[in-house]
C-alpha positions in Angstrom: -22.0 -24.2 -11.0 -21.5 -23.3 -14.6 -18.9 -21.1 -16.5 -20.0 -19.2 -19.7 -17.8 -17.7 -21.9 -18.6 -14.8 -24.3 -17.6 -11.4 -25.5 -17.0 -8.9 -23.8 -16.8 -10.7 -20.6 -14.1 -13.1 -20.0 -16.5 -15.5 -18.2 -19.4 -15.7 -16.0 -19.8 -17.6 -12.7 -23.0 -18.8 -11.4 -23.2 -19.6 -8.0 -26.1 -21.5 -5.8 -28.9 -20.6 -8.5 -32.2 -21.1 -6.3 -35.5 -22.7 -7.9 -38.0 -20.6 -9.7 -41.2 -19.9 -7.9 -44.1 -21.5 -8.2 -45.9 -19.1 -10.2 -43.2 -18.7 -12.5 -42.9 -22.5 -13.1 -46.6 -22.3 -13.8 -46.1 -19.7 -16.6 -47.7 -17.0 -14.6 -46.4 -13.2 -15.1 -43.2 -12.8 -13.5 -43.3 -10.2 -11.0 -41.7 -6.7 -11.7 -37.9 -6.7 -10.7 -36.0 -3.6 -9.6 -32.2 -3.6 -10.3 -30.0 -1.2 -7.6 -26.2 -0.6 -7.7 -24.1 -0.9 -4.4 -22.2 2.3 -4.0 -21.8 3.8 -0.6 -25.2 3.5 0.7 -26.7 0.0 0.9 -30.2 -0.1 -1.3 -32.9 -0.4 1.3 -35.1 -2.8 -1.0 -32.4 -5.6 -0.5 -32.5 -5.1 3.4 -34.8 -8.4 5.0 -34.2 -10.4 2.0 -32.4 -13.6 1.3 -29.4 -13.9 -1.2 -30.4 -15.6 -4.3 -28.0 -16.3 -7.5 -24.5 -15.1 -7.1 -22.9 -14.3 -10.4 -19.4 -13.0 -11.3 -19.0 -11.4 -14.6 -15.4 -10.8 -15.5 -13.8 -8.6 -17.8 -10.4 -8.6 -19.1 -8.0 -5.8 -19.2 -9.1 -2.8 -21.4 -6.9 -2.8 -24.8 -6.7 -0.9 -28.1 -8.1 -2.6 -31.0 -5.8 -4.1 -33.5 -2.2 -5.8 -33.2 -1.2 -3.8 -30.3 -4.3 -4.8 -28.2 -3.7 -8.6 -29.1 -0.3 -8.3 -27.4 -1.4 -6.4 -24.4 -4.2 -9.2 -24.0 -1.6 -11.9 -24.9 0.8 -10.8 -21.9 -1.8 -10.3 -19.5 -3.4 -13.0 -17.3 -6.9 -12.8 -17.1 -8.1 -13.0 -13.2 -9.4 -16.5 -12.3 -13.2 -16.5 -11.4 -12.3 -18.1 -8.3 -10.4 -15.0 -7.0 -13.6 -13.0 -6.4 -15.2 -15.9 -4.7 -12.0 -16.2 -2.2 -12.9 -12.9 -1.1 -16.6 -13.3 -0.4 -18.1 -14.1 2.9 -21.6 -14.3 2.0 -23.1 -17.0 -0.3 -26.4 -18.0 -1.7 -29.4 -18.8 0.7 -27.9 -16.8 3.3 -30.0 -13.6 5.0 -28.8 -10.4 3.4 -26.1 -9.0 5.7 -25.1 -5.3 4.7 -21.8 -5.4 6.4 -20.5 -8.6 5.1 -21.3 -7.7 1.3 -19.7 -4.0 1.8 -16.7 -5.7 3.2 -16.1 -8.1 0.8 -16.4 -5.5 -1.9 -13.7 -3.5 0.0 -11.4 -6.6 -0.3 -11.9 -7.1 -3.7 -11.1 -3.3 -4.4 -8.0 -3.7 -2.4 -6.8 -6.5 -3.7 -4.8 -4.7 -6.5 -5.9 -7.2 -9.4 -9.0 -5.0 -10.6 -9.2 -1.6 -11.7 -13.1 -1.6 -11.1 -15.6 -3.7 -8.9 -19.3 -3.0 -9.2 -22.2 -5.2 -7.4 -25.6 -4.8 -8.6 -28.7 -6.6 -7.3 -32.0 -7.6 -8.7 -34.9 -8.1 -6.3 -38.4 -9.3 -7.7 -40.4 -9.2 -4.9 -40.3 -12.9 -4.0 -38.0 -12.4 -0.8 -34.6 -12.9 -2.7 -32.1 -10.8 -4.4 -29.7 -12.1 -7.0 -26.2 -10.4 -7.0 -23.9 -9.8 -9.6 -20.2 -8.7 -9.2 -18.6 -7.2 -12.5 -14.9 -7.1 -12.4 -12.7 -4.9 -14.8 -9.1 -6.6 -14.7 -6.0 -4.3 -13.8 -3.0 -4.3 -16.2 -0.9 -7.1 -14.1 2.6 -6.8 -15.7 4.4 -3.7 -14.6 7.8 -2.5 -14.8 10.2 0.5 -13.4 13.3 1.8 -14.9 15.7 4.6 -13.0 18.9 5.7 -13.8 21.4 8.0 -12.3 24.9 8.8 -11.6 24.9 6.8 -8.5 21.5 5.5 -8.4 19.9 3.0 -10.8 16.9 0.4 -10.7 15.4 -1.8 -12.6 12.4 -4.0 -11.7 9.9 -6.4 -13.4 6.5 -7.1 -11.6 3.8 -9.6 -12.6 1.1 -8.7 -9.9 -1.4 -11.7 -11.2 0.6 -14.8 -11.7 -1.6 -16.9 -13.9 -4.5 -15.1 -13.3 -4.4 -16.3 -9.2 -3.8 -13.1 -7.4 -0.4 -13.7 -6.5 2.9 -11.8 -7.4 6.4 -12.0 -8.1 8.8 -9.0 -8.5 12.2 -9.2 -9.5 14.7 -6.0 -8.7 18.2 -5.2 -9.7 19.5 -2.1 -8.4 22.8 -0.2 -7.6 22.5 2.5 -4.7 25.4 4.2 -3.4 27.8 1.4 -5.2 25.7 -1.4 -3.3 24.5 -3.8 -6.2 21.7 -6.1 -5.1 19.2 -8.5 -6.7 15.8 -8.9 -4.9 13.2 -11.8 -5.6 9.6 -11.3 -3.9 6.8 -13.6 -3.8 3.5 -13.0 -2.2 0.4 -15.2 -1.8 -2.8 -13.6 -0.6 -4.5 -17.1 -0.4 -1.8 -19.4 1.0 -2.3 -23.0 -0.1 -6.2 -22.1 -0.2 -6.0 -21.5 3.6 -7.4 -18.2 5.7 -3.8 -17.3 5.6 -1.5 -14.9 3.3 2.2 -15.1 3.1 5.2 -13.5 1.6 8.9 -14.5 0.8 11.7 -12.2 -0.2 15.5 -12.9 -1.2 18.1 -10.3 -1.6 21.5 -11.0 -3.0 24.3 -8.3 -2.4 27.7 -8.5 -3.5 28.9 -8.6 -0.1 26.1 -10.6 1.6 22.5 -11.7 1.4 19.2 -11.2 3.2 15.9 -13.2 3.7 12.6 -12.9 5.0 9.3 -14.6 5.2 6.0 -14.1 6.7 2.6 -15.4 7.5 -0.5 -13.7 8.7 -4.4 -14.1 8.9 -6.3 -12.8 6.0 -8.2 -9.3 7.2 -11.8 -10.2 6.3 -13.5 -7.4 8.3 -12.6 -4.5 10.9 -14.8 -7.0 12.9 -12.5 -9.7 12.7 -12.3 -11.4 16.5 -8.3 -12.6 16.1 -5.7 -11.7 13.9 -2.1 -13.1 13.7 0.9 -12.3 12.1 4.7 -14.0 12.2 7.4 -12.3 10.5 11.2 -13.5 10.3 13.7 -11.8 8.6 18.0 -12.3 8.4 20.8 -9.9 6.8 24.3 -11.0 6.7 26.9 -8.8 5.1 30.6 -8.5 5.1 32.9 -6.3 3.4 36.6 -5.3 4.1 38.9 -3.2 1.9 42.4 -3.0 3.7 43.6 0.0 1.1 40.8 2.1 2.3 39.2 3.3 5.9 36.3 0.8 4.9 34.5 -1.8 6.7 31.4 -3.6 6.7 30.2 -6.2 9.3 26.6 -6.4 9.5 24.4 -9.2 11.2 20.6 -8.6 12.0 18.0 -11.1 12.9 14.3 -10.1 13.7 11.5 -12.4 14.6 8.1 -11.2 15.7 4.9 -13.2 16.6 1.8 -11.0 17.5 -1.8 -11.5 17.9 -4.8 -9.1 18.1 -8.1 -9.8 20.3 -11.2 -7.5 19.5 -12.2 -6.2 23.0 -14.7 -3.4 22.0 -16.9 -2.7 18.7 -19.2 0.3 18.4 -20.7 2.2 15.4 -17.3 4.2 14.8 -14.8 1.6 14.8 -13.1 -1.7 16.4 -10.4 -1.8 19.3 -8.2 -4.7 19.6 -5.7 -5.6 22.4 -2.2 -6.5 20.9 0.2 -9.0 22.3 3.1 -11.4 21.3 6.8 -11.5 21.4 9.8 -10.3 19.7 13.4 -11.3 19.4 15.8 -8.9 17.8 19.9 -9.5 17.5 21.8 -6.6 15.6 25.5 -6.9 15.6 26.5 -3.8 13.3 30.1 -2.5 12.7 30.3 0.1 10.1 33.5 2.0 9.2 33.1 4.7 6.1 34.7 7.6 4.6 31.7 9.9 4.5 30.0 11.7 7.4 27.7 9.7 9.8 24.6 10.9 11.5 24.6 8.0 14.4 26.9 5.2 16.2 29.3 3.3 14.1 28.9 0.2 16.2 25.6 -1.1 17.3 25.3 -4.5 19.3 21.7 -5.0 20.4 19.9 -8.3 21.4 16.9 -9.0 23.7 13.7 -10.9 23.9 10.5 -9.2 24.7 7.0 -9.7 25.2 4.8 -7.2 23.1 1.6 -5.4 24.4 -0.3 -2.7 22.7 -3.6 -1.8 21.1 -5.0 -1.2 17.7 -8.0 0.9 16.4 -9.7 0.2 13.0 -12.4 2.4 11.7 -15.5 1.3 10.4 -16.6 4.8 8.9 -17.0 5.4 5.6 -17.6 8.6 3.3 -18.5 9.3 -0.3 -16.6 10.6 -3.4 -17.9 11.3 -6.7 -15.4 13.9 -8.3 -12.3 11.8 -9.0 -13.9 11.0 -12.5 -16.3 13.2 -14.1 -19.8 11.4 -13.9 -18.5 8.5 -11.8 -20.8 6.7 -9.2 -20.0 7.4 -5.8 -17.2 5.4 -4.4 -16.3 4.8 -0.7 -13.4 6.8 1.3 -12.2 5.7 4.7 -13.0 7.9 7.5 -12.3 8.3 11.3 -9.2 7.1 13.5 -7.0 4.1 12.7 -3.8 3.2 14.6 -1.7 0.9 16.2 0.6 1.0 19.5 3.1 -1.7 20.4 5.8 -1.6 22.9 8.0 -4.2 24.1 10.2 -4.4 27.5 12.9 -6.7 28.0 16.7 -6.9 29.0 19.2 -6.2 26.6 21.9 -9.3 26.4 24.9 -7.7 25.3 25.8 -5.0 27.6 23.1 -5.6 30.0 20.3 -3.3 31.3 16.5 -2.8 30.3 15.7 -2.2 26.8 12.3 -0.8 25.3 11.2 -1.0 21.8 8.3 1.2 20.8 6.6 1.4 17.6 3.2 3.4 16.8 1.5 4.9 14.1 -2.0 6.9 14.2 -4.1 8.6 11.4 -7.1 10.3 10.8 -9.4 10.9 7.9 -12.0 13.6 7.8 -14.7 14.7 5.3 -15.8 18.2 6.4 -18.0 18.5 3.2 -18.7 16.3 0.1 -16.1 18.3 -1.8 -13.2 18.2 0.9 -10.9 15.3 2.2 -8.4 15.8 5.0 -5.8 13.1 6.1 -3.1 13.2 8.7 -0.8 10.2 10.1 2.0 10.3 12.7 4.8 7.6 13.1 7.1 7.0 16.0 9.5 4.2 16.6 12.7 3.5 18.2 14.5 2.0 21.1 15.1 3.3 24.7 18.5 2.1 26.1 20.3 3.7 29.2 18.0 6.9 28.8 18.5 7.5 25.5 16.9 7.1 22.1 18.6 4.7 19.4 17.3 4.4 15.8 14.5 6.7 16.5 12.0 7.9 13.6 9.4 10.7 13.7 7.1 11.0 10.7 4.3 13.2 9.8 2.2 13.3 6.6 -1.0 15.4 5.8 -3.0 16.0 2.9 -5.9 18.0 1.7 -8.0 17.4 -1.3 -10.7 19.7 -2.6 -12.8 19.3 -5.9 -12.7 22.2 -8.3 -14.0 22.9 -11.9 -13.0 20.0 -14.3 -10.9 18.4 -11.8 -9.3 19.0 -8.0 -6.9 20.7 -6.1 -4.3 18.5 -3.8 -2.1 19.7 -1.1 0.6 17.2 0.5 3.0 17.9 3.2 5.5 15.3 4.5 8.3 15.8 7.2 10.3 13.0 9.0 13.4 13.2 11.8 15.7 10.6 12.6 17.6 10.2 15.8 20.8 8.5 16.2 20.2 6.2 13.4 22.0 2.7 13.0 24.8 2.7 10.7 23.1 0.2 8.0 20.2 2.8 7.7 20.6 4.3 4.2 17.4 6.4 3.3 14.6 8.4 4.9 11.1 6.8 4.6 9.4 9.9 3.4 8.1 9.9 -0.1 10.7 12.2 -1.8 12.2 10.8 -5.1 12.7 14.5 -6.4 15.6 15.5 -4.0 17.1 12.1 -4.3 17.4 12.4 -8.2 18.5 16.1 -7.7 21.5 15.0 -5.3 22.2 11.5 -6.7 24.6 11.1 -3.8 22.2 11.4 -1.3 22.4 8.8 1.5 20.7 9.8 4.6 19.7 13.2 6.2 18.7 14.1 10.0 15.7 15.6 8.8 13.3 16.2 5.5 10.7 18.3 4.4 8.5 18.3 1.4 5.3 20.2 0.5 3.6 19.6 -2.9 0.5 21.6 -4.4 -1.1 20.5 -7.7 -4.0 21.2 -9.8 -5.6 18.4 -11.8 -7.7 19.4 -14.8 -9.5 16.6 -16.7 -8.4 16.0 -20.5 -10.3 12.8 -21.2 -12.8 10.2 -19.8 -13.6 7.0 -20.6 -16.9 4.8 -19.5 -17.1 7.3 -16.3 -14.7 4.9 -14.9 -11.2 6.4 -15.7 -9.7 9.7 -16.8 -6.7 11.5 -18.0 -5.7 14.7 -16.1 -3.3 17.2 -16.9 -1.5 18.2 -13.6 0.5 21.5 -13.2 2.2 21.5 -9.7 4.9 23.4 -7.7 6.9 21.4 -4.9 9.3 22.5 -2.4 11.6 20.1 -0.7 14.6 20.1 1.4 17.0 18.2 3.7 18.9 19.0 7.0 22.2 17.6 7.5 22.2 15.6 4.4 25.0 12.9 4.1 26.4 12.3 0.8 28.3 8.9 -0.4 31.6 10.2 -0.6 31.4 13.4 1.3 33.1 13.8 5.1 30.7 16.7 5.8 26.7 17.1 5.8 24.9 19.9 3.6 21.3 21.5 3.8 20.0 21.2 0.2 16.9 22.8 -0.7 15.0 23.1 -4.1 11.8 24.6 -5.5 10.5 23.0 -8.8 7.6 23.6 -11.2 6.4 21.1 -13.4 3.4 19.4 -15.3 2.3 15.8 -15.2 -0.2 13.4 -16.9 -2.3 11.2 -14.4 -4.5 8.3 -15.2 -7.0 8.4 -12.7 -9.5 5.6 -11.5 -12.9 6.4 -10.0 -12.2 4.3 -7.0 -9.9 6.1 -4.4 -8.0 2.6 -3.7 -6.5 2.8 -7.2 -3.4 4.6 -7.6 -3.2 6.9 -10.3 -0.3 6.0 -13.2 1.9 9.5 -13.1 4.2 10.8 -15.6 5.8 14.2 -14.5 8.2 16.8 -16.1 9.8 19.4 -13.6 12.4 22.0 -13.7 14.3 23.4 -10.6 13.4 27.2 -10.4 15.5 28.0 -7.2 18.1 25.8 -5.5 20.9 25.9 -3.0 23.2 23.1 -0.9 24.5 21.4 -3.7 21.3 20.9 -5.6 21.5 20.2 -9.7 19.8 22.9 -11.7 18.2 20.1 -14.1 15.2 18.9 -15.8 13.3 15.7 -14.1 11.2 13.2 -15.8 9.6 10.4 -13.4 7.2 7.6 -14.0 5.4 6.7 -10.7 2.2 5.7 -8.8 0.8 7.3 -5.8 -2.2 6.4 -3.9 -4.8 9.0 -3.4 -5.8 8.4 0.3 -4.2 6.8 3.4 -0.9 6.0 2.0 1.3 3.6 4.0 -1.2 3.4 6.8 0.5 0.9 9.3 3.3 1.1 11.7 6.9 1.0 10.9 7.6 -2.9 12.0 4.4 -3.8 10.4 5.8 -3.1 6.8 6.6 -5.4 4.1 10.1 -7.3 4.5 13.4 -5.4 3.7 12.0 -1.9 4.5 15.0 0.0 3.2 17.7 -1.4 5.4 
């Protein structure tokens, strides 16, 4: 094994070089060689061959020349050459397996440390194919600053600590007079094992929470087994004898789950889900403002989990995110997971059922159109009534257009009898929250956005800068403000224009800068300009069930 350093690459790692053929060793003319690139379809010339030399050609983050570029490169940890090897399930000397190679490339693209991953193979007619993986680092040091009269937030993240693929995030925020500092750590290669793990610590002025998880790494939809263990705890206490305000919150949740593949076909894999969960929620919240749910919740149970999961193995092709780009994969078909736990509630007695489900479908009617839709349902059934229920739906349509594309996104959410410590809807709607700084929760939310991207600049056919005029309508029903005893029904219509840095890989989230102005509003919405910086993945956003989300998911 050797590591060579040179420009423009940071390094090239060669693994398992095979000996030269006898003809080459004797000085005979080398056979003619062909080089193909793995895009959506698998090159036919590679089938039936064996894997020869495997090399990784690593490039650091792109930076402008001069002093600024030097500062950028100094702040970035170049990804270690061992990181892509940790995601490969093929090696030199093995028979060529198209599924293993394609899944390895998908894992690298989903890792978040690369802007671009390209695999090429050279076949010289001797029964072997040499593979080269070319990577381009993504900028790993990220920040977020938001400021408002009621809501403020500052965060700093290093998404590639020491070039290892691990991440650390620090967040300081103040939401509805609730100050909090959070530290989060994620390790996709836990102690070099086939496991991944995460840890989160959050400190409030009146309490603290922590959570951690260990789960098996996903190598392929064909994985025979999957495992996940998640544990979280929240303790908060606040009492103001001069005001009608009290806050006593204790939450504990532990979930151990397994998935076992039971069926596989050309379209996807079906697995059975089983495990056990324990939850204790003891909540007592007295507040000045209006509420949507019960002020007191006492819930404790231990229940077995059963359900099923479906993972699609279908992929489509897209080549119009960036002009002139090579075709990239887009996941298609149906994915989903449904889990239910049935136990006995210990505080007041009686049966309790916890259901948590998600299903999503992505279709590609033609080469220029992508449609995607998702549905989430979760909650508890106690005494023939639903508590802390959530129903969410999201749909989007993307259509190729001259020098760009059209995008239509729709999202809606409904909460039913929420727990008193639920502070926000999950639907992606930063606009209305900025227009109504005191917004705390609403019974339902609806958001629709239509935008037209126009490519203004391209680089190496890998990324582009788009100008994006857009129109957005957003509303909430029975909105609860921080210090209001009544609910409102705010609505707003906005016009705006944004700038996007778009990558040719759909798995890479575009960086967005938007400027918008309200042109119609009611229900207490401010007439103001909005300036936002954010990221939003192109396709298949948040495709997991409510209980399978990251730690501290908004509670």
